[in-house]
N, C-alpha and C positions, 0 to 999 in steps of 0.2 A: 471371430472368436479369439480371445487372447490365450496365451500359454499360462500354465501354472507350474511353479517350481517350488520344491522343498529346499530351504536353506537352513542348515542346522549344524551346531558344533558337536563334534564326536571325538572320542579318544581313539588312539591307534587300534585298540581292540574292539571298537564298535559300540561303546557305551556313551549315552548322553548325560548320565548322572552317575556318581559313584554309589557304592552300596548304601550310603546314608542319605541319598538324594542330593548330595552336595555338588556344587559346581566350582569349588575353589581351585580346581585343576586347570581352569581356563588361564592362559598366560596373558598378562597385561602387555599388549603389543599395539602401540599407537600407529604402527604402519598399517594396521587393518582399518583405521578410522575412515580413510578415503573409500575403501571398498563398501563399508556400511553406509556411508552417505550416498554414494553413487547408486547402490542397490535401492535405497529408499526413493531416490529421485526418479528411478526408472519404472516404478510400479504404479498400478492403479488401486491397489489395496493389499491388505494383509489378512491372513487367516491364522488364528491362534487356537490352541486348546484352552479349556476353561482355566486350568491352573496357571499356564504361562500368561494368559491375559490378566489374571488377577495380580500376579507379581509385577508385570510391566506397568499396569495401571497405577501402582504405588510409586514408581520411579519417574516415568516420563512426563507427567503433567508439570513438574517443577524442575526437571533436569536442566533445561536450557537457561534457567535463571540462577542456577547454583553458583556459588562463589568459585571463580577460577575456571568456569566452563570454557572448553576450547571452542573454536569456531565450528569444528565438526560436530561437537556435542550440541551446540546451539541449533545448527541446521538439522541434525537428526531429531532433536526434540520437537522442532516445528513440524517436521514431516510425520513423526510418530503421532503427534497430537491432532493433525489435520486429515491425514489419509483415512479412508474407510478401514475399519477394523471389524472383522467377522469372527465371532467366538463360537466354536463348535461346542454344542451342548446336546444332551439327551433330554433335558427338561427345561423348565423355565430358568432364565438367567437374567439377572439384573446386572447390566454391564457397567454403568456408572462412569465410563471414560468417554470423552467426547468422540462422536462419530463411530461408536461401537454398536454392533448389531448381532444379536444371538441368531445362529443358524443351525440347521441340522445337516448331516452328511449329504443327504440327497440334494442339497442346494448348491453343492460345489460346481456342478456343470452349469447351472444358471449364472453363477458368478463369473465363470470363465466366458460364457457366451455374451454377457453384458459388458465386460471389460474391453477397453481398447488397447491397453498396455498389459504387460505381464502382471500376474497376481502371485504374491509370495505366501507360502505356507511356512510360518515360523511357529512350529508347534512341537509338542512332545511326542513321545514314541507311539502312543495309541492313536493319535490323530494322523501321524505320518503313516503308520501301518494301514489305517483305514483308507487313506487317500491312495496308497499303493494298491490296495485290494480293489478299489473302485476304478483304478486305471485313469485317474484324472490328472496325474502328474505328467508333465512333458520333460522335466529336467530335475536332477538332484544335484544340489550344491553342498558339498561337505566341507566344513571348516574343521580340518583334522589337526588336533593338537598332538605333539610328540610325547605322549604319556600312555602307559599301559595301566589301566585301572584294576584289571583282574576280576572285575565283577561290577554289577550295578544294573542300570536300566538299559537294555539293548535297544538300539535304534530299529533294527530289522526283526521282523517276526520269524519264527522258525516254522513257517507254514508249509514248507516243502515245495513252494512254487518258485520256479526259476524265472528270473527276469534279466534278460541280457541288456547290457548298457554299453555305450561307447564313450570313451573319455574325450571330451571336447577341449578342455583346457585345464592346466594345472599351474598354480602360482605359489611360490614360496615367500614367506614373510620373515621379518627380522627375528622373530622368536623361534623360528623353525616350523611354525604352523603352516599348513598348506590349504589352499582352496582348490578343490577339484570339482569340475563341472562335468556331469554325465548326462547324456541323453539316452532315452530308451531306444534300443535297436529296433528297426522296423522289420 
């Protein structure tokens, strides 16, 4: 059985979007490119929420052939377009992006069981909260940007359930963004 990790960008105060659903607070930091490429090279598949999948399906199919694309962007585009993509949905979903498959939450365990390498959950707050509630995550990787948004879409639910984690690794990048890897305490 493979492990499953959540990897998501978050503000210092724990939001994944600002009050208007915007992401313009992400800092452009090319020193993060290698991390993104290596993450994609290390996984057997990706899980997205419906909205994230729809947005990414507009960008990645042509990203690698865009004018001035860096070597990292070309490599990432190839991986994004070829790796299996699973879209969490409550209803019928037309994925339209190569190698995309609509799934329900109860299929997360099966995906872990069938994978031979880690599976990444690159999803929004509701999908991340649902995966936490189902206890299918082995690790949380936060790409934390040095900004306080003061409101927006919170990453974690206020469900009153305590979940103890252990910091495994923390790295700082040129922009001041950090990547922190946490494992669930046993």
